[in-house]
KERO-749978 format. One line per field, with one value per residue (C-alpha): residue in three letters; x, y, z. Coordinates in nm, 2 decimals, always signed. Example, Ala and Ser with C-alpha at 12.3 -4.5 7.8 and 13.67 -1.06 7.14 Angstrom:
% KERO-749978
type	(Ala|Ser)
east	(+1.23|+1.37)
north	(-0.45|-0.11)
up	(+0.78|+0.71)
//
This chain:
% KERO-749978
type	(Unk|Unk|Unk|Unk|Unk|Unk|Unk|Unk|Unk|Unk|Unk|Unk|Unk|Unk|Unk|Unk|Unk|Unk|Unk|Unk|Unk|Unk|Unk|Unk|Unk|Unk|Unk|Unk|Unk|Unk|Unk|Unk|Unk|Unk|Unk|Unk|Unk|Unk|Unk|Unk|Unk|Unk|Unk|Unk|Unk|Unk|Unk|Unk|Unk|Unk|Unk|Unk|Unk|Unk|Unk|Unk|Unk|Unk|Unk|Unk|Unk|Unk|Unk|Unk|Unk|Unk|Unk|Unk|Unk|Unk|Unk|Unk|Unk|Unk|Unk|Unk|Unk|Unk|Unk|Unk|Unk|Unk|Unk|Unk|Unk|Unk|Unk|Unk|Unk|Unk|Unk|Unk|Unk|Unk|Unk|Unk|Unk|Unk|Unk|Unk|Unk|Unk|Unk|Unk|Unk|Unk|Unk|Unk|Unk|Unk|Unk|Unk|Unk|Unk|Unk|Unk|Unk|Unk|Unk|Unk|Unk|Unk|Unk|Unk|Unk|Unk|Unk|Unk|Unk|Unk|Unk|Unk|Unk|Unk|Unk|Unk|Unk|Unk|Unk|Unk|Unk|Unk|Unk|Unk|Unk|Unk|Unk|Unk|Unk|Unk|Unk|Unk|Unk|Unk|Unk|Unk|Unk|Unk|Unk|Unk)
east	(+0.00|+0.28|+0.43|+0.10|+0.07|+0.43|+0.37|+0.05|+0.23|+0.51|+0.27|+0.08|+0.40|+0.51|+0.17|+0.18|+0.54|+0.54|+0.21|+0.26|+0.19|+0.44|+0.65|+0.46|+0.55|+0.68|+0.44|+0.62|+0.59|+0.31|+0.40|+0.40|+0.14|+0.21|-0.07|-0.21|-0.11|+0.25|+0.22|+0.09|+0.35|+0.54|+0.54|+0.32|+0.29|+0.02|+0.05|-0.30|-0.61|-0.97|-1.27|-1.60|-1.42|-1.27|-0.89|-0.76|-0.40|-0.17|+0.20|+0.30|+0.09|+0.21|-0.15|-0.31|-0.63|-0.51|-0.13|-0.11|-0.12|+0.25|+0.31|+0.06|+0.21|+0.05|+0.32|+0.23|+0.59|+0.55|+0.30|-0.01|+0.11|+0.02|+0.13|-0.08|+0.03|-0.28|-0.29|-0.33|+0.00|-0.15|+0.01|-0.19|-0.08|-0.28|-0.32|-0.42|-0.56|-0.61|-0.92|-0.84|-0.99|-0.75|-1.03|-1.01|-0.77|-0.89|-0.70|-0.81|-0.74|-0.60|-0.50|-0.26|-0.22|-0.53|-0.74|-0.87|-0.90|-1.21|-1.53|-1.38|-1.39|-1.03|-1.13|-1.09|-1.18|-1.06|-1.16|-0.85|-0.93|-0.67|-0.41|-0.12|+0.21|+0.57|+0.52|+0.15|-0.16|-0.50|-0.75|-1.10|-1.25|-1.58|-1.75|-1.74|-1.46|-1.54|-1.19|-1.24|-1.55|-1.75|-1.65|-1.54|-1.16|-0.98|-0.60|-0.34|-0.04|+0.32|+0.61|+0.88)
north	(+0.00|+0.23|+0.17|+0.25|+0.58|+0.68|+0.57|+0.79|+1.08|+1.05|+1.04|+1.34|+1.54|+1.46|+1.57|+1.90|+1.99|+1.90|+2.07|+2.40|+2.73|+2.84|+3.14|+3.45|+3.61|+3.96|+4.23|+4.47|+4.84|+5.02|+5.18|+5.56|+5.73|+6.06|+6.31|+6.45|+6.80|+6.68|+6.51|+6.82|+7.05|+7.09|+7.30|+7.14|+7.20|+7.08|+6.75|+6.77|+6.98|+6.91|+7.14|+6.95|+6.63|+6.77|+6.77|+7.12|+7.06|+6.76|+6.81|+6.55|+6.70|+6.96|+7.07|+7.19|+7.40|+7.60|+7.63|+7.84|+7.54|+7.50|+7.79|+7.68|+7.63|+7.56|+7.62|+7.48|+7.43|+7.66|+7.53|+7.74|+7.98|+7.94|+8.10|+8.02|+8.09|+8.05|+7.94|+8.30|+8.39|+8.58|+8.51|+8.51|+8.46|+8.36|+8.08|+7.72|+7.45|+7.07|+6.93|+6.71|+6.41|+6.48|+6.51|+6.88|+7.16|+7.52|+7.82|+8.14|+8.51|+8.48|+8.82|+9.00|+9.36|+9.29|+9.15|+8.79|+8.53|+8.61|+8.50|+8.33|+8.60|+8.49|+8.13|+7.82|+7.48|+7.15|+6.80|+6.58|+6.29|+6.04|+6.02|+6.24|+6.07|+6.21|+6.30|+6.34|+6.53|+6.50|+6.78|+6.89|+7.23|+7.20|+7.48|+7.60|+7.84|+8.15|+8.17|+7.82|+7.90|+7.83|+7.46|+7.23|+7.21|+6.88|+6.89|+6.62|+6.79|+6.67|+6.77|+6.89)
up	(+0.00|+0.09|-0.26|-0.42|-0.24|-0.33|-0.69|-0.72|-0.55|-0.80|-1.10|-0.97|-0.92|-1.28|-1.41|-1.23|-1.31|-1.68|-1.78|-1.61|-1.78|-2.04|-1.96|-2.05|-2.38|-2.32|-2.46|-2.68|-2.59|-2.77|-3.09|-3.03|-3.24|-3.40|-3.39|-3.71|-3.59|-3.58|-3.92|-4.10|-3.96|-4.29|-4.60|-4.87|-5.24|-5.48|-5.65|-5.79|-5.76|-5.84|-5.86|-5.80|-5.90|-6.23|-6.24|-6.29|-6.21|-6.20|-6.12|-6.38|-6.66|-6.92|-7.01|-6.69|-6.69|-6.38|-6.42|-6.11|-5.88|-5.96|-5.72|-5.45|-5.11|-4.77|-4.51|-4.17|-4.06|-3.76|-3.51|-3.52|-3.80|-4.17|-4.49|-4.79|-5.14|-5.36|-5.72|-5.83|-5.65|-5.36|-5.03|-4.70|-4.34|-4.04|-3.79|-3.81|-3.59|-3.64|-3.47|-3.18|-3.37|-3.66|-3.92|-4.01|-4.06|-4.01|-4.14|-3.95|-3.98|-4.33|-4.45|-4.69|-4.81|-5.03|-4.74|-4.69|-4.97|-5.17|-5.02|-4.71|-4.44|-4.36|-4.27|-4.48|-4.34|-4.49|-4.42|-4.39|-4.62|-4.49|-4.22|-4.34|-4.42|-4.42|-4.78|-4.85|-4.73|-4.88|-4.81|-4.93|-4.86|-4.67|-4.86|-5.22|-5.30|-5.49|-5.64|-5.78|-5.97|-5.66|-5.66|-5.38|-5.40|-5.33|-5.30|-5.30|-5.14|-5.12|-4.89|-5.13)
//
């Protein structure tokens, strides 16, 4: 009987020690996320521009309807300050904010020696169409723009 108890004890010990929990796999540290406000903080130029879905400018084309987009520049490189060079060559300065949800970009207080951009009251609001990358930013104005034949402007911007 004593041998039976020792035998059962030995079997139970082997069963417990061999089938234990595996060592936990270390969890990698979370990948730091970069905010949209940080990603847009660059100087951007136009790669393409559409007015109500019609391509008016494509950087790779030689026959653009609106050649002026070759000089377009949206400079957000200084946090909170914007310099906008429009397709007609006019330069405006003001401030900018990125919504906390990262879905919109608002340019405020835009002004130049000639005043605010036509029909904007100094404010232009864009929907950010996709998460910006190191080299690309996709925007669409939320309201029709007088300077663009009262069309909704969609811009594909690149960081030079």
